[in-house]
C-alpha positions as CSV (number, residue, x, y, z in Angstrom):
1,X,-0.4,0.2,0.2
2,X,1.3,3.5,-0.9
3,X,1.5,6.0,2.2
4,X,-1.5,8.6,1.6
5,X,0.8,12.0,0.9
6,X,-0.7,15.5,0.2
7,X,0.6,17.5,-3.0
8,X,3.5,18.2,-1.2
9,X,4.3,14.6,-0.7
10,X,4.4,14.6,2.9
11,X,2.5,12.1,4.8
12,X,-0.9,12.5,5.8
13,X,-1.9,13.6,9.3
14,X,-5.5,12.0,8.9
15,X,-5.4,9.7,5.8
16,X,-9.2,8.8,4.3
17,X,-10.9,5.9,5.6
18,X,-9.8,3.9,2.2
19,X,-6.4,4.9,2.5
20,X,-6.1,4.0,6.2
21,X,-7.6,0.2,6.3
22,X,-7.0,0.2,2.2
23,X,-5.2,-3.4,3.6
24,X,-8.9,-4.2,5.3
25,X,-10.8,-3.1,2.6
26,X,-8.4,-5.2,0.2
27,X,-9.0,-8.7,2.1
28,X,-12.5,-8.2,2.3
29,X,-12.9,-7.8,-1.4
30,X,-10.6,-11.2,-1.9
31,X,-12.7,-13.1,0.3
32,X,-16.3,-11.4,-0.2
33,X,-17.9,-13.8,-2.5
34,X,-21.8,-12.8,-1.7
35,X,-23.6,-10.7,-4.4
36,X,-22.6,-7.3,-4.5
37,X,-25.2,-4.5,-5.4
38,X,-23.9,-2.2,-8.3
39,X,-21.0,-0.4,-8.4
40,X,-20.1,-1.6,-4.7
41,X,-16.8,-2.4,-3.6
42,X,-18.1,-5.4,-1.0
43,X,-21.2,-6.9,0.0
44,X,-23.7,-5.7,2.5
45,X,-22.0,-8.1,4.7
46,X,-18.4,-7.4,4.1
47,X,-19.8,-3.7,4.5
48,X,-21.0,-5.0,7.9
49,X,-18.0,-7.3,8.4
50,X,-15.5,-3.9,7.7
51,X,-17.6,-1.7,10.5
52,X,-18.0,-4.7,13.1
53,X,-14.9,-6.2,12.6
54,X,-13.8,-10.3,12.3
55,X,-11.3,-12.4,12.0
56,X,-11.3,-13.3,7.8
57,X,-10.9,-17.2,6.8
58,X,-7.2,-16.4,5.8
59,X,-6.5,-14.7,9.2
60,X,-6.6,-10.9,8.6
61,X,-7.8,-9.5,11.5
62,X,-10.6,-6.9,10.9
63,X,-10.5,-4.1,13.5
64,X,-13.8,-2.4,14.6
65,X,-14.7,0.8,13.4
66,X,-17.9,0.9,15.2
67,X,-18.7,-0.7,18.3
68,X,-22.3,-0.9,19.2
69,X,-25.3,-2.8,18.4
70,X,-25.1,-5.0,15.4
71,X,-28.9,-4.5,14.2
72,X,-27.6,-0.5,13.6
73,X,-24.9,-1.4,11.4
74,X,-26.7,-3.8,9.8
75,X,-29.8,-1.7,8.8
76,X,-27.6,1.1,8.0
77,X,-26.1,-1.1,5.3
78,X,-29.4,-2.3,4.1
79,X,-30.7,1.3,3.5
80,X,-27.8,2.0,1.6
81,X,-28.9,-1.1,-0.7
82,X,-31.9,0.5,-1.4
83,X,-33.5,3.8,-2.9
84,X,-33.5,5.5,0.2
85,X,-31.1,7.9,1.6
86,X,-29.6,6.9,5.2
87,X,-30.0,9.8,8.3
88,X,-27.2,9.1,11.0
89,X,-28.9,10.9,14.0
90,X,-27.7,11.2,17.7
91,X,-26.0,13.6,20.1
92,X,-22.5,15.1,19.2
93,X,-19.8,13.0,19.8
94,X,-21.4,9.3,19.0
95,X,-20.0,8.5,15.6
96,X,-22.0,9.7,13.4
97,X,-19.5,11.5,11.0
98,X,-17.0,8.3,11.5
99,X,-19.7,5.9,10.6
100,X,-20.7,8.0,7.3
101,X,-17.0,8.2,6.4
102,X,-16.3,4.2,6.5
103,X,-19.6,3.5,4.8
104,X,-18.4,5.5,2.3
105,X,-15.3,4.1,1.8
106,X,-16.8,0.4,2.1
107,X,-19.5,0.8,-0.4
108,X,-17.6,3.2,-3.2
109,X,-14.1,3.0,-2.0
110,X,-14.3,7.0,-1.8
111,X,-15.2,8.6,1.6
112,X,-14.4,12.0,0.0
113,X,-17.6,13.0,-2.1
114,X,-18.5,15.6,1.1
115,X,-20.9,18.5,1.8
116,X,-20.0,20.3,5.0
117,X,-23.1,21.4,6.5
118,X,-22.8,24.9,8.0
119,X,-25.2,28.2,8.7
120,X,-23.3,29.4,5.5
121,X,-23.6,26.4,2.8
122,X,-25.2,27.7,-0.1
123,X,-27.0,26.2,-3.3
124,X,-24.3,24.9,-4.8
125,X,-22.4,23.1,-3.0
126,X,-25.3,20.5,-3.4
127,X,-26.3,21.5,-6.8
128,X,-23.6,23.1,-8.6
129,X,-22.1,26.2,-9.1
130,X,-19.9,27.9,-12.5
131,X,-16.4,29.0,-13.0
132,X,-17.0,32.2,-14.1
133,X,-14.5,32.9,-16.0
134,X,-15.5,30.4,-18.4
135,X,-19.2,31.4,-18.0
136,X,-18.7,35.2,-19.1
137,X,-16.2,33.8,-21.6
138,X,-18.3,31.2,-23.2
139,X,-21.7,31.4,-21.4
140,X,-23.4,28.6,-20.0
141,X,-22.0,25.4,-21.1
142,X,-21.1,22.0,-19.4
143,X,-17.5,22.9,-19.1
144,X,-18.1,25.7,-17.1
145,X,-20.5,23.8,-14.8
146,X,-18.5,23.1,-11.6
147,X,-20.0,19.7,-10.0
148,X,-20.9,19.5,-6.3
149,X,-20.0,15.8,-4.4
150,X,-23.6,15.2,-5.0
151,X,-23.7,15.5,-8.8
152,X,-20.5,13.7,-9.2
153,X,-21.8,10.9,-6.8
154,X,-25.0,10.8,-9.0
155,X,-23.1,10.5,-12.3
156,X,-20.6,8.0,-11.1
157,X,-22.7,6.0,-9.0
158,X,-21.0,6.5,-5.7
159,X,-22.0,7.1,-2.3
160,X,-22.2,11.2,-1.1
161,X,-22.1,12.4,2.3
162,X,-23.7,14.9,4.1
163,X,-22.4,16.0,7.1
164,X,-24.2,18.2,9.8
165,X,-27.4,18.4,7.6
166,X,-29.6,20.4,10.1
167,X,-27.3,23.2,10.0
168,X,-27.7,23.9,6.7
169,X,-30.4,26.3,6.4
170,X,-33.7,25.0,5.5
171,X,-34.4,26.2,1.6
172,X,-30.9,24.6,0.6
173,X,-31.5,21.5,2.6
174,X,-34.6,20.7,0.4
175,X,-32.6,20.9,-2.7
176,X,-32.1,17.4,-2.1
177,X,-35.5,16.6,-2.4
178,X,-35.8,16.2,-5.8
179,X,-32.2,14.3,-5.8
180,X,-33.5,12.0,-3.3
181,X,-36.9,11.7,-4.7
182,X,-36.6,12.2,-8.3
183,X,-32.9,10.4,-8.4
184,X,-32.2,13.7,-11.1
185,X,-30.6,16.8,-10.6
186,X,-31.5,19.6,-13.3
187,X,-29.7,21.6,-14.9
188,X,-32.3,25.0,-16.2
189,X,-29.3,26.7,-17.7
190,X,-28.4,24.0,-19.9
191,X,-32.3,22.8,-20.7
192,X,-30.6,19.4,-19.2
193,X,-30.3,17.3,-15.9
194,X,-28.2,14.8,-14.6
195,X,-29.9,11.6,-13.4
196,X,-28.6,9.3,-10.8
197,X,-26.9,5.8,-11.7
198,X,-27.4,2.8,-10.1
199,X,-25.3,2.6,-7.1
200,X,-25.7,5.9,-6.1
201,X,-26.8,7.0,-2.4
202,X,-26.5,9.5,-0.1
203,X,-25.6,9.6,3.8
204,X,-26.1,12.2,6.0
205,X,-25.5,13.1,9.8
206,X,-27.3,15.6,11.8
207,X,-28.6,15.6,15.7
208,X,-30.7,17.9,17.4
209,X,-28.5,19.1,20.3
210,X,-26.3,22.0,19.3
211,X,-27.3,25.6,18.6
212,X,-28.6,26.5,15.4
213,X,-30.3,23.4,14.3
214,X,-32.6,23.7,11.4
215,X,-35.3,21.2,11.4
216,X,-35.8,18.8,8.1
217,X,-39.4,19.6,6.4
218,X,-41.4,16.5,6.6
219,X,-40.9,16.0,3.1
220,X,-37.4,16.1,2.9
221,X,-37.2,13.7,6.6
222,X,-39.3,11.3,4.0
223,X,-36.5,10.3,1.9
224,X,-34.4,9.4,4.4
225,X,-34.6,5.8,6.5
226,X,-33.3,7.7,10.1
227,X,-30.7,5.2,12.4
228,X,-30.2,6.6,15.4
229,X,-26.9,6.1,17.0
230,X,-26.8,6.0,20.9
231,X,-24.2,6.6,23.6
232,X,-22.2,3.8,24.8
233,X,-24.8,1.5,26.8
234,X,-22.0,0.4,29.0
235,X,-19.0,1.5,31.1
236,X,-16.6,-1.2,29.4
237,X,-17.7,-0.4,25.8
238,X,-16.9,3.1,26.1
239,X,-13.6,2.4,27.8
240,X,-12.7,0.3,24.6
241,X,-13.9,2.9,21.8
242,X,-11.9,5.7,23.5
243,X,-8.6,2.8,24.2
244,X,-9.2,2.0,20.2
245,X,-9.3,5.6,19.2
246,X,-6.6,7.0,21.1
247,X,-4.4,4.1,20.0
248,X,-5.1,5.1,16.6
249,X,-4.6,8.9,16.7
250,X,-1.7,8.2,19.0
251,X,0.5,6.0,16.5
252,X,-1.0,8.6,13.7
253,X,0.9,11.4,15.7
254,X,3.7,9.3,16.7
255,X,2.9,9.1,20.3
256,X,4.1,6.2,22.9
257,X,1.8,3.4,23.5
258,X,0.4,3.7,27.2
259,X,-0.9,0.5,27.9
260,X,-0.3,1.4,31.7
261,X,-3.2,4.7,30.9
262,X,-5.6,2.1,30.9
263,X,-6.9,3.0,33.8
264,X,-6.8,6.7,34.0
265,X,-9.0,6.4,30.2
266,X,-11.4,4.5,32.9
267,X,-11.6,7.2,35.4
268,X,-12.2,9.9,32.4
269,X,-15.2,7.8,30.9
270,X,-16.4,7.3,34.7
271,X,-16.6,10.7,35.3
272,X,-18.3,11.7,32.0
273,X,-20.7,8.7,32.3
274,X,-21.6,10.3,35.7
275,X,-21.9,13.9,35.0
276,X,-23.8,13.0,32.1
277,X,-26.4,10.8,33.3
278,X,-26.6,12.9,37.0
279,X,-26.2,9.8,39.3
280,X,-23.0,7.6,39.8
281,X,-22.2,4.4,38.5
282,X,-23.4,2.7,41.7
283,X,-26.8,4.5,41.5
284,X,-26.5,6.1,45.5
285,X,-25.4,9.9,44.8
286,X,-27.2,12.1,42.4
287,X,-25.5,14.6,40.8
288,X,-25.8,17.9,38.8
289,X,-25.2,17.5,35.1
290,X,-22.9,20.2,33.2
291,X,-24.5,22.2,30.2
292,X,-21.6,20.1,28.0
293,X,-22.5,16.8,26.0
294,X,-19.5,15.1,27.7
295,X,-19.6,12.8,24.3
296,X,-17.4,9.8,23.9
297,X,-15.5,11.9,21.5
298,X,-14.7,14.9,24.1
299,X,-13.1,11.9,26.3
300,X,-11.1,10.6,23.4
301,X,-10.2,14.2,22.8
302,X,-8.7,14.2,26.5
303,X,-7.0,11.3,26.9
304,X,-5.1,12.2,23.9
305,X,-4.0,15.7,24.5
306,X,-3.2,14.0,28.0
307,X,-1.0,11.0,26.3
308,X,0.8,14.1,24.9
309,X,2.1,15.7,28.1
310,X,2.7,12.9,29.3
311,X,4.9,11.9,26.2
312,X,6.7,15.6,26.0
313,X,6.4,16.7,29.3
314,X,6.8,13.7,31.4
315,X,7.8,10.1,32.2
316,X,5.5,8.8,29.0
317,X,3.1,7.3,31.7
318,X,-0.5,8.6,31.4
319,X,-1.4,10.0,34.6
320,X,-4.1,12.1,36.4
321,X,-2.1,15.4,36.1
322,X,-2.1,14.6,32.5
323,X,-5.9,14.6,31.8
324,X,-6.7,17.0,34.9
325,X,-6.9,20.2,32.9
326,X,-8.7,18.1,29.5
327,X,-11.4,17.1,32.0
328,X,-11.9,20.7,33.3
329,X,-12.1,22.0,29.9
330,X,-15.0,19.8,28.4
331,X,-16.8,19.8,32.1
332,X,-16.5,23.7,32.2
333,X,-18.1,25.3,29.5
334,X,-20.2,27.9,30.9
335,X,-17.7,29.4,33.9
336,X,-20.1,30.3,36.2
337,X,-22.8,27.2,36.6
338,X,-20.8,24.2,35.2
339,X,-17.7,25.7,37.5
340,X,-20.0,25.0,40.5
341,X,-21.4,21.3,39.1
342,X,-17.5,20.3,38.9
343,X,-16.9,21.4,42.0
344,X,-19.6,19.8,44.0
345,X,-19.3,16.6,41.9
346,X,-15.0,16.7,42.7
347,X,-16.1,17.3,46.8
348,X,-19.1,14.7,46.8
349,X,-17.9,12.1,44.7
350,X,-14.5,11.6,43.8
351,X,-12.6,12.9,46.8
352,X,-14.2,10.0,48.9
353,X,-13.9,7.4,46.1
354,X,-11.1,4.9,47.3
355,X,-8.1,5.1,44.9
356,X,-8.9,8.4,43.3
357,X,-7.0,10.4,45.4
358,X,-4.1,11.6,42.9
359,X,-7.0,12.3,40.8
360,X,-9.3,14.5,43.2
361,X,-5.5,16.2,43.7
362,X,-5.2,16.9,40.3
363,X,-8.1,17.8,39.7
364,X,-8.2,20.7,42.5
365,X,-4.9,21.8,41.7
366,X,-6.5,22.8,38.0
367,X,-9.7,24.0,39.2
368,X,-9.0,28.0,40.5
């Protein structure tokens, strides 16, 4: 496999899924003898195996990309094999983008046909734009047209992705209705249209927790099959997810492996889950919840930052002092209200917990 590189030849900091896991995708394709939908690189069974992990007959280990209920992945993959688009819905940090990218990589071998939704996303990002130099020189023509990722996916029978669909203004969202219902994209300036070829589908992600959310119209929502990605059901599952992602990110950043850091990962996850749920793991003590989401993604960020501190300013072993500041930054988003919540949790829960004295002292030192 060639090393993914940018235009300068430097190694990519964050390779696309189809590059980072090319050896797994190649092994799955070689072992996959099941029926494949038109233009799919793998069968639905192989796509699900790529997401959920497993061991092939030749001994190749497929690492899990998503840790959660198998049926969720099966429904998502099956949806993409129909004419319904897929909407991955969930609170921030439930791996919607991660799952979307890996689904597109496994189905189409290309996860880059992406529209990033923001409050300023224009219609052109979903439909098409124009090369204005050519437009002014020669008038409307195919050569002057700049296709969007969605248009390219339609023409080539690929999987397009729309991230944060509910951040896009409602009138721009609705430009997808014709694409998803009629499988065509009109180009009135040319008196033409682009018809989707077999293999085309679209994956969108959305959440309803953040500010700036624009509700989907009922007409657009009907064009999607919605799959809700839940938060990890157990602490063990969340610890496993955080540990796997931190290991992957640490290798990409040339950070040393931290096998001794599992205890700190479990502490971070425990703190996040208890504050998120409003009750301690044993169910005995109710605690107040801060304003932030305290998602699994934020736990991964805290631990990765702590690992970098341990590597560059410590002895390479992840300790409470390495994660304390990151936890404070994740919990205290509202300096007035959240700081009180955090201090009460430290004194009522962390201070009294056996084996957490070092963690308590580290958190107290950074809480000023």
